[in-house]
C-alpha positions in Angstrom: -21.5 18.7 -4.9 -25.0 17.9 -3.6 -26.3 14.4 -2.9 -28.3 14.5 -6.1 -25.2 15.0 -8.4 -24.2 11.8 -10.2 -21.3 11.2 -12.6 -21.8 8.4 -15.1 -19.2 6.9 -17.3 -20.7 6.1 -20.7 -19.7 3.7 -23.4 -18.5 5.0 -26.8 -22.2 4.8 -27.9 -23.3 6.8 -24.9 -24.8 3.8 -23.1 -25.0 3.2 -19.4 -24.7 0.9 -17.5 -21.0 0.2 -18.3 -18.8 -2.3 -16.6 -15.0 -2.2 -17.1 -13.2 -5.2 -15.5 -10.1 -6.9 -17.0 -11.4 -6.6 -20.5 -13.0 -4.2 -22.9 -16.0 -2.4 -21.3 -19.4 -4.2 -21.4 -22.4 -1.9 -21.9 -25.5 -4.0 -22.2 -27.1 -5.0 -18.9 -27.8 -8.6 -20.0 -24.2 -9.0 -21.1 -23.0 -7.5 -17.8 -25.2 -9.9 -15.8 -24.0 -12.9 -17.8 -20.3 -11.9 -17.2 -20.9 -11.4 -13.5 -22.7 -14.7 -13.2 -19.8 -16.6 -14.8 -17.3 -14.8 -12.6 -19.4 -15.7 -9.5 -19.7 -19.4 -10.5 -15.9 -19.6 -11.2 -15.2 -18.0 -7.8 -17.6 -20.4 -6.0 -16.0 -23.4 -7.7 -12.5 -22.2 -6.7 -13.7 -21.7 -3.1 -15.3 -25.2 -3.0 -12.0 -26.8 -4.3 -10.1 -25.1 -1.5 -12.5 -26.3 1.1 -12.3 -29.9 -0.2 -8.5 -29.8 0.0 -8.7 -29.3 3.8 
């Protein structure tokens, strides 16, 4: 396999990018960014709560 070979996993409609994480796959870049932003915000809030406890 050369460094230029890429394997892409596509959605049922043949779309990429595709994100699979604890739910049905997301295939639209805007939807993926929204999902990741919400996950990051939730993680930051959890971390902040843990810091406040100490």
